[in-house]
N, C-alpha and C positions, 0 to 999 in steps of 0.2 A: 616789391615796390611799396613804398609807404610815403605818407605826407612828410615833408620837411617842416621843421620848426621855422618860425619867422627869421631867426638868426641864421639858420642854415640856408634858407632861401636867399637871403641877402648875400651870403658868401657865394652861393651858386651864381647869382646874377653878377656879382663883382668879377668873378673869374671869367664868365662869358663875355664881359665887356672890357676885359683887359687887352691891351695892345698885343697883337700877334697871336692871340688865342682864338683860333678858328675852331669849328666843330671837331676836327680830327685831333688837334692838340689838346682841346678840352677833354675829349674822351680818354686820351692817353694819360693825361694828368690825373683824372679821377680814378682810372684803373690803377694807376701807380700809387696814389696817396690815399685813396679810399674816400676822402671827403674834400669838398671845395676849400674849407678852412685850412686844412693841412697843405693843400696845393698852393694856396695864396701865400702861406708862410714860406714855402720853398722857392717861390718864383724868383726873387732877387738873385739867389745863389745860382739857380739853374740858368737864368739868362746871362749872368756874368760868365759862367763856364762857356756858354755859346759864343761870347765875345762882345756883349754890350749890356747896358742897363735896360730895364723895361719899365714902362709907365703902367702901374697897376691902377685899375679903376678905383676911385676913392669912394668912401662910404657916402659922402655928400652927393656924388654923382648918382649912385644907385638909389639913394633916398629920394632924389628928385624924380627919377624915372618911376619908382614905385608910387609916388604921390600922383604923378600925372596919369598913370594907369588907373589908379583908384578913382580919380576924378571922372574918368571916362566910364567907370563901371566895368573895366576890363579885368581879366584874371591872368596872373602869371603862373604858368605851369612848368615845372622842371622835368627834364627827361626821365628822372628817376622816380617820379611820382605816379601813383595809380591813375590819376586823371589824365595823364599824358596819352595821346592817341596811340593805341597799340601798333598801328601800321607804321607810324613815324618812329616809335621806340625801337622797332626792329631794323631800321636802316643802319648801315655801317659807314659812318656813325650817325646817330640821330642829331638833329639840332638840339643844342643844350637846353634852350628855353623856348617857350611859345607864349605869346600874348594872345588871348582869346576874348572876344567881345560878342556876347549873345548866348545862344543855347549850346554850351560846351558839350553837352551829352551827345549831340549828333555827330561829333567828330569820330565816334567809334561805331557808327552805323556803316553798312556796306556803301561804298562810294564809287562813283565813276567821274573822271575828269573829262570835260569837253572844252577844247581850246582851238584857236584858229586865228585867222587874219584879223587885224584891227580894221583895215579898209576892206571889209567883207562885202560880198554881193548880197542883194536882197534875198536871193534864193538860198544862199548859204546861211544867212541869219534865220530865215524861216525854218530851214532844216534843223539847225541847232536848237531853236526854241521848241520845236515839236519833239525832237529826240529827247531833250531834257524833260519835257512834260511826261512823255511815255515812260521813260526810265524812272522818273519820280513816282509815277503811279504804281510801278512794279516794286517799289521799296528802296530804290537807290537814292542816295544823297548826291547832288551834282556839285562838283568842285571846279572852280575856275578862278581867273585872276582879275576880274572887274574891269578889264580893258575894254576899249571900244570894239564894236563888231561882234565876233563870234562869242567872246566871253560874256558880254552883256546879254546877248540873246539867250545863252545857256542859263544864266542866273534868272532871267525873267521867266523862262519856262518852268523853273523849279521852285519859284518863290513859295508856293502853297504846300509843297511836299518836302522841302528841305534843301538848302544850298549853302555852300561854304565859299567865301571869297578870301583868297590868299593874297596879301598885299606885300609889295616890295618895301614900302616905307612902313611907318608905324600903323597901328590899327586904326588911327584917326586920319591917315593920309588918303583922302579921297581924290583919286585921279583916274580918269579925267573929271574936272569939276562938275560937268553936266550929269554925272552919275550920282549926285548927292542923294536924290530921292531913292534910287535903287540901293545905294549903300545903306541908307536908314532902314529900309525894309529888311535887308539882309541882316543887319545888326539886331533887329527886333525879332524876326521870325526864323532866321538861320544863324550863321556864325561867321565872324570876321577874324582871321588869324594872321599873325606876323611874327617873324623872328626879331624884327627891328624894334628899337625903343619907341614908345609913343611920342609923337611930335616930330619924328624924323620924316623928311621928304625923300622919296626914293631917288636914287641915282642909278646909272647904268649897271654898275656892278652888283646891285641888289637883286636884279631880276633873275639871274641864274639860280641864286639861292631860293628865291620865291618859286621858280619852276620846279625845283627839287622837292619842295613841300607839296606843291600841287600833285605831282605824280606820286609822291610817297604816301599821301593820304588815300589814294585811290587804288582800286583793284584793277582798273582798266583806264586807259587814256584814249579818247577819240579825238582825232584831228580832223576838223571839217574843211578848212581852207588854209593853205600855207604856201608861200613862195619858197623857193629853194633855200634862201637864207632867211630863216624865220625863228623867232623864239619858241614857236610851237614845236618845231622840229627838235629843238634842244629838250623840251619837255618830253617828247616822244623817246628821244635817246636815253634820257635819264630813267624813264619808265622801264625801258628794256633792261637797263643795268640793274634796276631794282626788282626785276622779276615780275613786273606788271604786264598785263595784256596791252598790246598796242593795236589800235584799229584806225583806219583812214577812210575818208569818204572820197570816192573817185570823182573826177571832174573832167571837163573838156580839155584836151591838150592845147586848145587855143587860148585858154585862160591861164595867165601866169600864177594865179592863186591855186591852181590845181596841180602845178608842177611838183610842189613839195609833197602833197598827199599821194599823188600817183607814184612818186619815187618811193615813198614809204611802202606802198603795196608791192612795188617791184622788189624791195629789199626783204619782204616777208611779212609785213604787217597784214593783219586780217582786213578784209574789205568790209566796210560798213555802209549798208543801204537803208538801215532803219534800226529800231530798238531791238528787233528780234536777233540781229547779228551780234549786238553787244551782249544780250542775255545768253545767247548760245556760247559765246566766249567765256562768260562768267560761269556757265554751267560746268565747264571743264575745271573750274577752281573749287567746285563744291567739296567741302570738307577741308579745304586748305586753311591753315592757321598760321598767322605770323609767328616766327620763332620768338621765344622769350629772350629779353636782353639779360636777364639774370640780375644778380646783386653785385654792386661794386664792393669789392673786399680789400683792395689795395695790394700792390705787388712790391717787391723789394725796390728800394729807391737808391741803389748804389750809383756812385759816380762812374760813368763809363770810361773816364780818363781822357786826357788831351790827345793821346796818340790815336785812339779809336775815333774820337770825335772828328779830328782833322782828316783821318782816312775816309770817313763817311762823307765829309764835305767835299773831298776831292773827287768822289765818284758821282756827284750830282751834276746835272746839266739842265738847260731849259726843257729838254725832252723828258716827259714823265716816264718814270720807271717804278716798278713795284718795290715796296719795302723788302719783300722776300729776295729780290735780286740783289739788293744792297747787303742783306745778310749773307747770301752766297758769296758775293764778291769779297767780303771782309773775312769770312770764315769765323766771325765772332758769334757769341750767343745772341739769339734774337732779342731778349730783354735789354741787353746792353746796347744793341744797335738802335732799338726803338727809343731808348732813353737819350742816346746821342742825337737822334733826329728831333726829338722834342726840344732839346736844348738849342739846337741850331735853328729850329722854327721860332722859338721865343726871341732869339737874337736877330730874326729877320733874314737868316742865311739860307733857309729853305722853306718851301711851301708844302705842307701835308695835305693831300687831296683825298676826297672820298674814294672808296674802292681800293684803298691800300697803296695809292700811287704817291710819288713825291717828285718835286722838281727843285732846282736851285732857286734861291730867293732873289 
């Protein structure tokens, strides 16, 4: 991993901001072409093969984003650069870029996420605040999402020891507005990060991506309070998929905010009654090291052909299926099938999902 030149970073951002280029498609394109510049040059032909034209992010668009980030004092870090958090770089695939405002160096310190209900009980907030403070004193950075309730309490407990706020909107999107003072302290003493461009206001579809970063930055995720349908449970699920430890705080069966956490314990999450439980879980990870992402070298960029591309498209449905299953069903070489999927994705005919899954577009 090495630093990109300014021109290479602009290409990297243009590719990340191009229509239909999500993290999986981005990763496949970089693996295939080696550089963002070469991938950008190939995009029109690839999308046309898939069945439509594509709107590539303009240089003016990325220049505006870079200027807005610079005005905030934020830093853009590409997934291939040494400053990119190692825990995120090891994800399959990593977010292509990350905007960071504050002390970027704490992103590589050992971290624990604390998440939970927005409409949290006073007892739940007190527990989250105290847990964050104790874990912070033990050397852990606390990661959360700046939301009301448990998130805010966790950040407050870790302000003096180190905390990271992951936002769904841009790094300047303070929500809820009453957290402005908390945000300012985190930006000064901790770090605020986001995949989204500065100036963007978060919408519903941004929060699953945010949750993936919260869990990805952390070695363990603690859920304090959560109803059965809760974004915190999504974060816990993502943490499990990423190989992170998942812990839950038990609660009264009479409180709807305990149903989600109690269900997590029922499904195998570790029980958390205090910092010692989290530290004990982390002790089992002693010596664990995130795998290296390696170097992007570029793979052959052959045209998979219309016949294979349409055969792959015919196998897709709204039900997620692994790319390996598509390979088996077609009997074609994996690189050719992956190339066909990228072209279909660029044309909006399929969605490439983390974990090697794919659905129809």
